[in-house]
N, C-alpha and C positions, 0 to 999 in steps of 0.2 A: 533595504527598501527592494520590492520585487520589480523584477524590468517591465518594461511598457508591452501589452497585447492590442491587438490590431480594433481600432476604432469600430463600434457599429456603422452601417451604411447610414449617410446623412443624403436626405432628397434635396436634390435641387442644386449641385455642387456645379459650379463649373468647371473647366478644363485646366484652368491655373492652378485651381483648389485641388483638385483630383490629383494632380501632378504632384503635388507635394506631400499628398497623403501616402500616397504609393511609393516615393521615395523614403521616405520617413518609414515606412512597415518593411519595406525591401533592408533598407541600411541598419534596422534594430535586429531583423533576422541576421543581419548577417555580424551582427557584434558591434558595430561603429555606431557608438551612440551617442556621439557628438555630434555626425550628422543626422540622424536619427531626433537629435533634439532640434536643432535647426529648421528642418522641415516642417516638423510637429509644430513648432512656435507660429512658424508663416504660416501652414495650414489655420491654426487657432484665430490668428489675428484675421485672416481673409472670409473665415466663417463665421467668427462670433460662437465658436461652439466650444461648451466648458470641458467635455471629454477629452477634447483635441490640446487644451490646455493642458491637462492631467497629464495627459500620455507625455508633453513636452516636460513638465517638470519630472517626471519618472525618468524619463530616457537621460534628463540632466544630472540627477541625483546618481544614475548605474555609471555616468562619465564620471562622477566627482567631480564636476563642473559646480561649486557652491553661485558663483557668481550667476551662471547660466539657471541653474536652481531657480534664483532667488526671482529673475526678470520672471521667468515662465508661470512662478507661483502668485507673482503680484497680478496677473492675467488672468489665471483661473479664480481669484478671490475677486477681481472686477465684474466677470462673466458669473460666477456663482459664489455669491458672498455669502449665502445661507445654507450652503452644502457643509455639514458635517466632515465628510472626507477629508474637503479644502483647509480646515481649520487642523485638521489631525499630522496633516502633513505641512502642513505650515510650523505647526509647534513642532515639529521634528526638525525641522530647517532653522527654528530659531534656537533651540539646545543646540544644535550644531556649532551654530553660531554663535554661541557664548551670549546670546541676547534673550537672560531669563527673565526681565518684564515681558518682553514679547511674546515669548514661549508661553507664558501663564495666561496673557490676553487670550492668545488663540484658543489654548485649552478649558476657558473659562466658557467660549462661544462654543466649543464643541460641546460641553454638555449643556449649554441652553438650549442647542438648537435639538440635542439626542431627546427631548420631551421626556415620554414615559421612561425611556429606556436609560435612566440615569445609573443604574448599577454598572451597563457595559460601558457607559461613557466613561466611566471614572477606572474601570478596569482598562480601559483603552488609554487614558491619561496614565494610568501608573504605567504603563508598557513603554509610554513613549519615555517616562522620566529614567527607565534603564540607561538610558543614553547618556546620562550624564555622569562625569567621572567619578564622584565619592559617593556613599551612602548620606553623610552627613547633606551633598546639597540635594540628593532624590527626596529625601524626607520632609526637607525647608521646603522647598518648591511645592511639593503637596499639600503640605499645613496650609502654606498661602492660598492655595487654592479653595480646600475645604475653607478656610476663613470667607471665602466669598459664595460657600453657600452653606451657613451656618447650622440651618433647618434642616438638613439633607441628612437621612440616615443612612442612604448609598455613600454620600461623601465621608462621614464617618468611618465606615465598615469600608472603605476602598483605603484610608489610612491607616486601618489597622492590623489590615493584612501585610502591606505596606511596612509598616514601622515592626511587625513580629518576624517579617522575611530578612529585617536589615537589624536584627536581635536589639532589638528597643521595646522588651517588653511591658514598660510603665506607661509610653506611650501607645502600645497598642490598646492594652488593659481601658486605659482611659477611652482611647476614640471607640473601644467596641462598646462600653457602657453608654457613653451617648448615642450610638446609634441605637443599642435596645430603648433608651429612654425615649426616642424622637418616631418608634414604631415598634410599639410592645408587642404586637403578635407576628414580629418577624425573628425565625429560628435561626437565620443565619448568624445572627453576633452572637445569639445564646450557644451554638455548638461551637463556634470559633473561639467565645472567652473561655469556655470549660476546655478545650483543646491547649490554648494557650497557656493556663494554669498548669496544667498536667505536666506539660513539655519544660516550664519554669522550676518543676520540684513540689509544686504547693499543690501535692494531692489532696490534704485535708482541704480548703479552702474551694479547688476543681468539687469534690464530691459534694462539700455543702451547698455549694453552689448547684449542682445538676439536681440535687435532691428538691431543694426550693424550685427550681425549674419544671422537674417531673410532678409535684404537687401541684403548681399552679397551672400545670396545661397536662392531666392526667389523661388526652386521646392523643395526646405527640407521638407518634411511632419513631421518628429519628432520636428525640430524646430519649425515651426508652431504651432504645438500642443501644446509644452511649451509654448508658448507665451501667446497664447491662456487661458490655463490653470491660466499663470502668473497673466495677464487681470482679468479673475474671482477672484482668492484672491485677486486683489486690489479693487473687486468690480464695474468694469466698465464693465458690462455686456453686455451694447450697442456693446461698439467698439470689446469685445472678440466676440459678434454674429458675428459682420462685418466678421473679421478672419476667423472665422468658415465656417459661408458662403462662403466664396470666395474659401476656401481649398473644400467648396461642391461641386461647379462647376468643379473644378480638380477630386474632387474622387467622385462622386454621391452618389455610394452605399458604401461607406468606414462607417462601423457600428461605430466606436469612433467619428468621424465627426459629422454623424446622431445623436448619441446619445447627442453631448455637446450640438449642433444646439437645439435640442428640449429643454435641460434642461434649457439651457441659456433664449427659448421662455418663457418657466414657470415661472421662474424668472422676467421676464420683462412682465410678465399677458398676453401675447399674445398666449392665449389659441388654438387660430387656428392653429397658426405657430407650438406649441407643438404637435397639434392635427396631423399635416400633417408630421412632421419629426420624432416622432416615431412610427406613421403609416409604413413609407417607414423602417425605423429601422426594426420592426416587418416583414413586407415584405420579408425583406433579409434572414428571417431562422435565424441571429446570434443575441445574446443578447434577445431573445426574452422574457425571464421573466420581465426584467429590463424594457424594451420597455412597455408589457403588464401593469406593475405594473404603469408605467407613464402615460398612457394612462387612466389609471383608475383614477389617480390623476387629470388626467384633467377635466377629464368628472367632477369629483367630486367637483372641484371648480366651474365648469358650471351648477353646480346644477342638471347635469343631472346623478339622482342617477341608474336609470336603466343600462345605458349603462357603470359606474362607476363599478357597482358589477357586470356587465358580463366580464368586462376586468380584474376586479380583482380575478375572478374565473379561470382565464387562467394561472395566476401565481404558479409556483412551486418553487422549488429551494430554494437559500437563500433567497430571497423575498417572500417565500411564506408563513410566519408567519405573516410577517407585512399587506402581500395583505386580509389574514384572518382577522387579527385586522381590517383594514379599515372595512370589510363587516362587523363585528358585531358592530362597529359604525354608519354604515350607516343605519343598522337597526332597532337597537335600534332608532335613528333618527326619523324615518318612522312608528314607534309605535310596532316593533318587537322587544321588549325588552327580551322576555324570550327564542326566538330566538336566539335572539344576546349573551344572557349568556352562553347559550347551546355551541355556538362554543367557547365558550372562555374555558369552563370547559373541553369539547373535547381537546382542545389544551394543558391544564394542565397535560391531563390524558397520553396525548401523547408526553409529552414534561417535563416531572417532572422537571428537572433544571434549567427550565424558569419557575416554577409556581409562584414565588413573583412578577414578573413583570408583569405576567398573572392575577394574583388578582389585580394589583394595578390597570391595564386597564381596567376592567371589575368594579370598584369601581369610575372611574373616567368618565367611561358610564353613569352609574347610575347617577352619581351626574348630569352631563350635564344634562341627561334627567328629573330634579327635581325630583329624588329619593336620597335625601339624607341620611332616613333612614338606606335603602338597601344599600347602599354606606356604611355606618358606618359596617351594618352588615357582609358586604365583608371584611374587613379591620378587623372585632373579628376574622372572619373563618379564615384569613391569619394568623394570630398571635396566633391563637390556633394550626393550625397546625406548624408554622417558632416563636415560643415563643421569644422574647425578639430579634427579627430584627430589627435592628436600621432603616432601609428604610420604612418597612412596620410602626416602629413607629412614625417616623419623616413625614410620606403621612398622616396616621390619626389623630397626632397632628396637621397639618394642615387645616385637613377637620375640625377637629372641631373648630379650631381656625376661618377660615372663616365662619362659622356657628353662630359666637357669644360663644359658649362654653368654654371659657375660661378653665374652672378651668378642663374641660376633655382636651384639648389641652395639659394644663401647664404640668400634671401628665405623657402626653407619652413623650415630651419636654423633661420633669426631670427625666424620666428615662433614655433618653437615655443619656444623661449628667453625670450621678453617673455612670454610665458604661464607659464610656469616657470623661473625666472633657474639653478634647481639640476639640469635635466634633463642629468646628466653625459654622457650618450651626445650628445647633439645641440650640445654645447661640443665633446667632443674630436672628434666627425666634421668640423665645422665649423673647429676649429681645425688639424686635421693636412691639410683640405684645403688652407687656407689657406699651410699651411707646404709643402706637396708641389707645389702648384700652380701658387701664387703669390710674392712677395717682400715678403709681407706679413707679416713673418716676426715681430715685435714683437707684432702682433695677435694673431697665431696661439698665441704664448707666452701671451699672458694669459688667453685662451680654454681652451686644455690645462691651464694650472696651476690655473683654477676646476674642470675638469672631476676634477683629481689631488685636490684638497682634497676633493671629496667619496666618491672611488671611490680609496683610495689605493694599494692592491692591484691594481685591475683591469690587468691584461697589454697590453691595447690604447690603454689612456693611457699606462703605461710607455712603449709602444712610440713613442706622438705624442710624448711628453715628447723622447724618444733623440732621433729624427727632427727636431723642430725644433728641437733644441741643435745636433743637426748641421749644420744648413742657417745657422745662426747664425755656426759654425765654431767652437763649444767641445766640441773633439772627446772629451776626456775625459769630460765630465758627459754627454756623449752616450753613451757608453763604458757609465758605469753604469748608464743606464736602461735600456740594451735590453739589457746582462747579466742586469737583476733581470727585466724582460719575459721573455727568452728562457727562464729558468730557472722561469719560473711556467706558459709555454704553448709546446706545441710547434709552431708557426706556420711556414708557411713563406715570408709575408711579413716579422715579425720577424727571421727567419733571415736573409735578405735583407740590412736594415738593419745587421743587428748587422756583417753579413759588408761591408758598405760601409765601416761607421766604423774595423773593425780594417783593411781596405787602405788607406785615407786616414791610417791612422795608422801605416803602413809593416810591419805585422803581417800579413804575406799569406800564411804560411801556416797563421798561425789562422784568418785571413777562409776560406781553402779548407776548412778543417776545417769550421769552422761552416758551409758551403754543401753542401761533400756529403753530410754528414750529414743536412742540410734537402732535399736532392734525392731521398735514398735512402726517404725519408718520404712527399716530397710530390711527386713524379715530374711531375705534372699541374699545378703551381701555376705560372700563364703568366710574373706578377711575378716570381720567383725564378727560371723560367729566362731571362728576359729578362736579368736582375742577372748572371747566370753568364756568358752567353753573351757579355754584355759584355765580360767581364773574363777570359775565356778565353785568347784571344790571348795575354793576359799573364803566362798560368800557369808557363811554363816560367822566367820570371824570379823569382818567388818562391822556387825551392829554396834552403833553408838560410837565411832571412831570418825563421822565425819567434820569433828571440830578437832583432831587432832592438831597441832603443829607440826608447823616445815620441819 
C-alpha cells in the first residue's frame, strides 16, 4: 500500500484539529508512520473527515500495525460507508488477517458501489486477491465473488483472466464462454478465448472459433487482425496477405494493416508490394522508423544498395542499431571495410552494454568479405576485453572449426565445457566437428550423447547423433535420428545428411526425393549443393530403386 499523502485543506478547523493534522503530516514526512497514524486518527475523530481516516489507515499499514489499521478502517467505513476505495482497502486488510468471508463482503460492496465501472472493479478485486498465499485460494475466492454476480459478463471475464494466469485453462475457457453468452457484442472474451486456445496448443479449435467470430462480425477490425496474425503463425502467408489486403480496402491508412501487408509481401518475395505498402506507411507519419527499416530491407533484397543505405540512414529509435549494422554490412560488401568497422566501433563506444554482440557482428562481416584472419583478431580483441565469455568463445571456436583449425576450435569449446559441463551447444558443436572432420568417432559420440541428454528434442543435436552413427557405420540408427531431425526442422544440412544415409542404404530414389525438396527450399545452401553435385552423375542409376531393401 502507498504511503499517505497530505490531506486537502478542510475549512473551519479548530486549532486542536490543525495541530493533529500538522503533527501527522510532519511525522509522515520523517517516516514515523506510527506517530502519523496516531495524529491522523485523532484528527479524523475530531473532524469526522473520511479523508483523514483514510490517511490514518494508510499510515498504520505503512507502519505494519494491523490492529491500528483495523481501528482506523472501522472509522473510515463509518464516515464513508459507500466509498469504493474504503471497501477495497478493507478487503485487503481482511485478506491479510486471513478473514476470507470478511474480504468477500468488502469485495462485493466494492463491485456494487462501482456502478457502470464493473470491469475495473473486478480487475481491482483480482489485484487484491494476489495477496492470497496460494493459487487455489485466489481462484476459490474469485469464484465465490462471481457467484454473487452470476449475470455479470465482467465478473466471468475477470474470472477467466485470473484462471488463465493461474494455469487453469478449463476454468478460464468456461468463464470466457459465459461472458460471451452474457454480452454477445463484447469483443474482449472472444479475443481472450482464441488466445487461450492458442496458448493451450489447441490451434485447430482456436482457428475454427476465430473464423466463426470473423464471419459473424465482418466489420470487427480486432478479430480480423488476430485472424491474420494466426495465419502468419501457421505460415499461410498468401492467405494472410489476402485478409490484410481486404482490411486495407476498409482502412487504407491504418498503420498496423499497412505494416502487416508490407511484412507479408516481403515474406512472399513481392518486393514491389513491400515497397508500396511500407512507402505508404512511411507517408502516414506513423511507425516511420519501422517503415524506413523495412524499406531498407526491401531495397537490399533488390540489390539496390544506394537506396537501402538511404532508407537505413533515416532509421532511429528502437530499430536504429539494427539499421546501422545493416549499413556496416552493405558498406563492407562494396569494399568500404574500414568505414564499416568504424561504424561498429562507434556503436560499441556509445553502447558498451552491447559490446559483445557488436564485436561478433564485426567478426561476421570480416568473415563474409573473406578476411578470416582479421575476424579472428576481432574475436581475440573481444575476449581480451571479456575474458572467458562463453558466447565469444563459442563463436571463435566455431569460426576456427569452419576454417579447418580444429585444434584452435577445440581449445575454445573445451574451455566452455570445463566451465559449464551442461553447455549442450558446445558439447554438440565439438562432438559434431570431431565426427565430421576427424576419426575420433567414439569421443564424438560421447560428447553428442551428453548434449542429447540435455536437449533431447533439439534438431541440430539429433542431426549430429545421426551423423556420428553414420560415420560409425550404424546406418539404421543414423537414419532414425536424421529422420527425427528432418521432421523437426527444414534445414539444408540435415537434408543433405539424411540423403547420404538413404543413399548408403541403397534407397537412392528416396535420397533424391529428400535432396530435391531441400534444394528447392534452400537453393543457395553450399553444403547441400556440394553433396547433391557429388551424387548427380549417379542419378540415372537410381531409377526404380526406391523400394530396395535395406
